[in-house]
Steps between C-alpha positions, in 0.01 A plus 500: 500500500185473292479711187157432354184641651350154547808379688489807726132437566573135577759608759245729665238223504741247645603737778137567590408131496808402699412755767141378517607134522744582779219679684277194467772262620568727797131477585526121504798515733319735737191280523712188554689675780169595660396135472823384665452738791144371539636144508745596772218648709308175465148643478299285256270783390792730423678222314193431287451867417865541406487185289197632310683827439799308363274296272338814365831676441655198326196446279489864394870515421481174304200629306702804392783276380765622740547146631391175339174344615678180603742703712205662675340159552821355643542790741137473609545129572810564708327779693201272567730228631673753726162624624382149582821431685467823699136439590543136597824550692 
């Protein structure tokens, strides 16, 4: 258990940041699930809209530092490949 005031404050800050990061990562998962359901439906317009939403969410979360920018880029590339496969299939 922390004894100094600064250590106690650091614990409070870490808990708040951890909660916010988990909230952001949950948002990514929700948008990706929406994208996957759009891919299953097979409507190109819905797939494109869901892909744009995923891009936006990933870019915002990477900008805040919750995930690394290269991780966001890798996920975006994989989502784009999945979208192309769904549209062309």
